[in-house]
N, C-alpha and C positions, 0 to 999 in steps of 0.2 A: 634121502629120497628113495622110496621103496621101488617105484617103477623106473626101470632102467631104460625103457624106450627102445630096446634093441630090435623089436619086430619091424620097425620102419626103416632101419638102416640098410644101406646097400652093402654088398659083400666085397666090393672093390676097396682097395687101400685108399684111405683119406689123405689127401695131400696137405702140406702145411698151409697152402692158400685156402683150401676148403675149410680148414679148421679155424683160420684166423678171423674170418668174417663175423662169426657170432661171439667173439671173445669180449668185445666191449659191452654188448648187451648182457652177456652172462655175468660179467663182473658187476654191473649195476644191479642185476637181480639178486645175486648172492650177497652183495654188500648191503642191500636194503634189508634182507633177512637178518643179517648180522646186527644191524643197527637196532632192529626190533628185539632181538634176543640179548642185546647187551654184550656181545662178544667183541670187545674193542681190539683185543690182541690179535685175533684172527682176521679182523677187518683189514688191518694193515697188510696182511699177506695175500689178500684176494687178488689185487691187480698183478702181483708178481706171479702167483701160482697159475692163474688163468692165462697170463701172457706166455708163460713157459709152455703151457699145454698146446699152444699152436705149433710148437716145434717137437713135441713129444710123440712117441708111438701111440699112446692112448689118445682118444678123441677128446674134444672140449666137453662133450656131454659126459664122458666118463670122469673127466677132471672135476666137473661140477658135482657129480654124484659123490666122488671121493671126498671133496671138500665138505659137502653136506654131512657125510658120515663123520668126518673129523669134528665138525661143529657139534654134532649130537653126542659124540663120545666125550668131548670136553664138558658138555653140559651135564651128562649123566654122572661122570666121575666127580665133578665138583659138588654136585648135589649129594652124592653118596658119602664121600669122604675126601676132605681136602688133602690129607696126607697121602692117600692112595693116588690121587690125581697128580701130585708132585713126583711120585715114585715111578709112575708108568708113562711111557711115551708111545705114540701110535704112528705107524706108517700105513697109508691106505693106497692101494693100487688096484683099480678095477674091482672094488668091493672086497678085496683080500686085505685083512687087517693084521699087521704084524705088531705084537705087543712086546715091548722091550723095557728094560729097567731092572731095578733090584728092589724087591719088597721084603719086609721083615719076616713074614711067616707064610707057610704053605696055604693057610686059609685066605690070605690076601691075594695070592695068585689065583686061587679058585674063584674068588669073588670078582677079580678083574676080568677073567675069561667069561664068567656068567654075564656081567654087565655088558661086555662087548657083543656077545651073541644076541642080546636083547635089542640092539640098535637096528632100526630099519635099514635095509639095503646091504647089510653085511652078508657076504656070500661065504666067507671062510675066515676063521680065527686061527692065527698062527701064534702059539704060545711059546715065546722065547724069554719069559720072565725068569730072572734069577732070584733065588731066595737067600737072604742073608743081610747082614748089617751094611749100612751105607759105608763105602770104602773111603769117603771123604774127598777133600779138595785135590790132593796129589793124584789120585786115581782119575778124577774128572779131567784134570789138566792133561794127563797122559792120553786119555781117551780122545780128547779134543784134538790133540796133536796127531794121533793116528788117523782120525777121520780126515783131517786137513791134508795129511800126506797122501792118502788114497785119492781124495778128490782131485788134488793137483796132478797126480799120476794119470788119472783117467782123462783129465782135460788135455794133457800133453800127448796122450796116445791117440793119434788121428784114426786109428782103426776101431775106436770105441766111441759110440754115441753116448757120452757121459750124462746127458740130460735125462736119460731114461732110467737112471739108477738112484735109489734112495739109500743113503749110507749113514749108519750110526754105530758108534763103538761104546760098549758098556763093559767095564772091568776087563779090558784087553780083548774082548770078543767083538769082532766086526760083523754087523748085521747088514745083509744086502737084500733088497727087494726091488723089483722093477721089471722091465721088459727088454730082453736082449734081442739083437737082430738075428743071431744064430749061436750055435754052440761054441764056435771058435771065439766069437767076441766075449761070450760069458767066461770062457776059460781064461782069456786075457785078464778080465776084471778080477776073477778069483786069484789068479797068479799075482797080480799087483798087490792085492790085499795080503796074501801070505808072505810076500817079500818084505813087508814093513817090519822093522825091528819092534819087538814087544807084543806082537799079535799072537795070542794063544790059540785062537780058533776063528774060522770064518763060517758063519751061519748063512748059507746061501739059499734064498727063497725067490730067486729071480726066475721068471718064465721066459722061454724063447717065444718070439712073437707068433709063431705058427703052432704053438702048443694047443692041443685039442681042448684043454680045460678053459681056455679063454673064451669069452662070449662070442657068439656068432656075429659076424659083421664088423669086427674090429681088427681083423687081420686078413692077410691075403689068402 
Protein backbone atom coordinates (compact mmCIF):
# COMPACT_ATOMS: atom_id res chain seq x y z
CA UNK A 1 0.00 0.00 0.00
CA UNK A 2 1.81 3.06 -1.23
CA UNK A 3 -0.38 5.68 0.43
CA UNK A 4 0.19 5.62 4.16
CA UNK A 5 -2.64 8.02 5.02
CA UNK A 6 -0.60 9.84 7.62
CA UNK A 7 -1.93 13.27 6.73
CA UNK A 8 -5.29 12.58 8.32
CA UNK A 9 -4.01 11.21 11.60
CA UNK A 10 -4.00 13.07 14.86
CA UNK A 11 -0.75 13.60 16.67
CA UNK A 12 -1.97 12.31 20.00
CA UNK A 13 -1.10 8.80 21.12
CA UNK A 14 -3.58 6.19 19.89
CA UNK A 15 -4.89 4.01 22.68
CA UNK A 16 -5.48 0.28 22.48
CA UNK A 17 -9.24 0.90 22.51
CA UNK A 18 -8.95 3.30 19.58
CA UNK A 19 -6.91 0.78 17.65
CA UNK A 20 -9.12 -2.21 18.40
CA UNK A 21 -12.31 -0.96 16.73
CA UNK A 22 -11.14 -1.25 13.10
CA UNK A 23 -9.29 -4.55 13.56
CA UNK A 24 -12.11 -6.83 12.45
CA UNK A 25 -12.86 -4.81 9.34
CA UNK A 26 -9.17 -4.57 8.50
CA UNK A 27 -8.73 -8.31 8.86
CA UNK A 28 -11.60 -8.97 6.47
CA UNK A 29 -10.22 -6.51 3.94
CA UNK A 30 -6.70 -7.91 3.96
CA UNK A 31 -7.93 -11.50 4.02
CA UNK A 32 -10.03 -10.80 0.94
CA UNK A 33 -6.99 -9.49 -0.90
CA UNK A 34 -4.97 -12.53 0.14
CA UNK A 35 -7.64 -14.88 -1.19
CA UNK A 36 -7.55 -13.09 -4.53
CA UNK A 37 -3.76 -13.26 -4.65
CA UNK A 38 -3.58 -16.90 -3.53
CA UNK A 39 -1.42 -16.23 -0.47
CA UNK A 40 -2.87 -18.99 1.72
CA UNK A 41 0.07 -19.11 4.11
CA UNK A 42 -0.15 -15.42 4.97
CA UNK A 43 -3.94 -15.64 5.11
CA UNK A 44 -3.65 -17.74 8.28
CA UNK A 45 -1.56 -15.02 9.94
CA UNK A 46 -3.92 -12.10 9.24
CA UNK A 47 -6.23 -12.39 12.29
CA UNK A 48 -3.27 -12.93 14.61
CA UNK A 49 -1.17 -10.05 13.28
CA UNK A 50 -3.98 -7.51 13.15
CA UNK A 51 -5.26 -8.63 16.53
CA UNK A 52 -1.81 -8.06 18.00
CA UNK A 53 -1.69 -4.63 16.36
CA UNK A 54 -4.40 -3.45 18.74
CA UNK A 55 -1.88 -3.76 21.58
CA UNK A 56 1.26 -2.67 19.73
CA UNK A 57 2.86 0.76 19.60
CA UNK A 58 2.26 0.97 15.85
CA UNK A 59 -1.30 1.69 14.70
CA UNK A 60 -3.66 -0.74 12.98
CA UNK A 61 -3.23 1.32 9.81
CA UNK A 62 0.54 0.79 9.96
CA UNK A 63 0.04 -2.91 10.68
CA UNK A 64 -2.11 -3.20 7.56
CA UNK A 65 0.49 -1.32 5.51
CA UNK A 66 3.27 -3.55 6.83
CA UNK A 67 1.31 -6.73 6.13
CA UNK A 68 0.58 -5.47 2.62
CA UNK A 69 4.30 -4.93 2.07
CA UNK A 70 5.07 -8.45 3.31
CA UNK A 71 2.49 -9.87 0.92
CA UNK A 72 4.04 -7.96 -1.97
CA UNK A 73 7.55 -9.05 -0.97
CA UNK A 74 6.52 -12.69 -0.89
CA UNK A 75 4.93 -12.37 -4.31
CA UNK A 76 7.93 -10.57 -5.86
CA UNK A 77 10.50 -13.00 -4.47
CA UNK A 78 8.51 -16.10 -5.41
CA UNK A 79 8.13 -14.85 -8.96
CA UNK A 80 11.82 -13.93 -9.18
CA UNK A 81 13.49 -16.98 -7.70
CA UNK A 82 12.09 -19.67 -5.42
CA UNK A 83 15.53 -20.38 -3.93
CA UNK A 84 16.03 -16.72 -3.07
CA UNK A 85 12.57 -16.62 -1.51
CA UNK A 86 13.45 -19.54 0.76
CA UNK A 87 16.78 -17.98 1.75
CA UNK A 88 15.51 -14.53 2.70
CA UNK A 89 13.11 -13.54 5.47
CA UNK A 90 11.48 -10.15 6.01
CA UNK A 91 10.49 -8.13 9.04
CA UNK A 92 8.44 -5.01 8.31
CA UNK A 93 7.78 -2.26 10.86
CA UNK A 94 6.25 1.03 9.71
CA UNK A 95 7.60 0.56 6.19
CA UNK A 96 11.13 -0.32 7.33
CA UNK A 97 12.09 -3.71 5.90
CA UNK A 98 14.78 -5.78 7.60
CA UNK A 99 16.25 -8.46 5.32
CA UNK A 100 17.68 -11.50 7.10
CA UNK A 101 18.96 -14.90 6.10
CA UNK A 102 21.91 -16.45 4.30
CA UNK A 103 22.30 -16.28 0.51
CA UNK A 104 24.88 -18.20 -1.56
CA UNK A 105 26.52 -15.30 -3.43
CA UNK A 106 26.98 -11.51 -3.21
CA UNK A 107 24.88 -11.00 -6.34
CA UNK A 108 21.97 -12.72 -4.59
CA UNK A 109 22.26 -10.18 -1.81
CA UNK A 110 22.26 -7.29 -4.27
CA UNK A 111 19.26 -8.74 -6.08
CA UNK A 112 17.31 -9.18 -2.86
CA UNK A 113 17.89 -5.56 -1.86
CA UNK A 114 16.88 -4.35 -5.32
CA UNK A 115 13.66 -6.36 -5.31
CA UNK A 116 12.76 -5.02 -1.87
CA UNK A 117 13.37 -1.40 -2.84
CA UNK A 118 10.98 -1.84 -5.76
CA UNK A 119 8.00 -2.74 -3.57
CA UNK A 120 5.46 0.04 -3.04
CA UNK A 121 5.32 1.43 0.50
CA UNK A 122 8.87 0.47 1.49
CA UNK A 123 10.48 3.47 3.22
CA UNK A 124 13.80 1.90 4.17
CA UNK A 125 15.67 -1.32 3.40
CA UNK A 126 17.97 -2.66 6.12
CA UNK A 127 20.32 -5.20 4.56
CA UNK A 128 21.46 -7.76 7.14
CA UNK A 129 21.78 -10.64 4.70
CA UNK A 130 24.71 -12.99 5.24
CA UNK A 131 26.59 -14.46 2.28
CA UNK A 132 27.67 -18.08 2.48
CA UNK A 133 26.56 -21.68 2.38
CA UNK A 134 23.54 -22.85 4.33
CA UNK A 135 24.75 -23.91 7.79
CA UNK A 136 22.23 -26.75 7.92
CA UNK A 137 19.84 -28.20 10.48
CA UNK A 138 22.07 -27.98 13.59
CA UNK A 139 22.53 -24.22 13.09
CA UNK A 140 18.80 -23.75 12.46
CA UNK A 141 17.94 -25.61 15.68
CA UNK A 142 20.44 -23.52 17.64
CA UNK A 143 19.05 -20.30 16.16
CA UNK A 144 15.51 -21.36 17.01
CA UNK A 145 16.56 -22.08 20.58
CA UNK A 146 18.24 -18.67 20.94
CA UNK A 147 15.15 -16.85 19.62
CA UNK A 148 12.89 -18.81 21.94
CA UNK A 149 15.11 -18.01 24.92
CA UNK A 150 15.05 -14.29 24.14
CA UNK A 151 11.30 -14.17 23.59
CA UNK A 152 10.76 -15.92 26.92
CA UNK A 153 13.06 -13.50 28.73
CA UNK A 154 11.23 -10.50 27.28
CA UNK A 155 7.83 -11.92 28.21
CA UNK A 156 8.99 -12.46 31.79
CA UNK A 157 10.54 -8.98 32.04
CA UNK A 158 7.64 -6.77 33.13
CA UNK A 159 9.66 -3.65 32.29
CA UNK A 160 9.55 -4.58 28.58
CA UNK A 161 6.57 -4.41 26.21
CA UNK A 162 7.64 -7.54 24.36
CA UNK A 163 4.86 -7.35 21.77
CA UNK A 164 6.64 -4.41 20.09
CA UNK A 165 9.73 -6.45 19.18
CA UNK A 166 10.37 -8.71 16.20
CA UNK A 167 13.13 -11.26 16.84
CA UNK A 168 14.98 -13.68 14.59
CA UNK A 169 18.32 -15.44 14.87
CA UNK A 170 20.46 -16.46 11.89
CA UNK A 171 23.80 -18.25 12.41
CA UNK A 172 23.98 -17.09 16.04
CA UNK A 173 23.28 -13.44 15.17
CA UNK A 174 20.18 -12.00 16.84
CA UNK A 175 18.24 -9.49 14.72
CA UNK A 176 15.95 -7.02 16.48
CA UNK A 177 13.48 -4.57 14.97
CA UNK A 178 10.49 -2.84 16.48
CA UNK A 179 9.52 0.14 18.61
CA UNK A 180 10.90 0.65 22.11
CA UNK A 181 9.20 2.78 24.75
CA UNK A 182 12.50 4.43 25.68
CA UNK A 183 16.26 3.90 25.66
CA UNK A 184 16.15 2.15 29.02
CA UNK A 185 13.73 -0.50 27.74
CA UNK A 186 15.81 -0.98 24.59
CA UNK A 187 18.95 -1.44 26.65
CA UNK A 188 17.20 -4.15 28.67
CA UNK A 189 16.19 -5.99 25.49
CA UNK A 190 19.69 -5.83 24.01
CA UNK A 191 21.13 -6.93 27.35
CA UNK A 192 18.86 -9.97 27.46
CA UNK A 193 19.95 -10.93 23.94
CA UNK A 194 23.65 -10.60 24.70
CA UNK A 195 23.30 -12.70 27.85
CA UNK A 196 22.07 -15.79 25.97
CA UNK A 197 24.78 -18.43 25.48
CA UNK A 198 25.89 -18.83 21.88
CA UNK A 199 24.95 -15.35 20.65
CA UNK A 200 27.77 -13.92 18.52
CA UNK A 201 26.26 -10.54 17.77
CA UNK A 202 23.10 -8.49 18.30
CA UNK A 203 21.98 -6.49 15.26
CA UNK A 204 19.75 -3.82 16.76
CA UNK A 205 17.41 -1.93 14.42
CA UNK A 206 14.81 -0.95 17.02
CA UNK A 207 13.60 2.66 17.13
CA UNK A 208 12.51 4.45 20.29
CA UNK A 209 8.88 5.53 19.91
CA UNK A 210 9.65 9.27 19.90
CA UNK A 211 12.46 8.97 17.35
CA UNK A 212 12.17 11.81 14.77
CA UNK A 213 12.49 9.35 11.86
CA UNK A 214 9.14 7.79 12.68
CA UNK A 215 6.15 9.02 10.71
CA UNK A 216 4.25 12.08 12.00
CA UNK A 217 1.14 11.23 13.95
CA UNK A 218 2.16 7.83 15.25
CA UNK A 219 4.03 8.85 18.38
CA UNK A 220 3.59 11.33 21.19
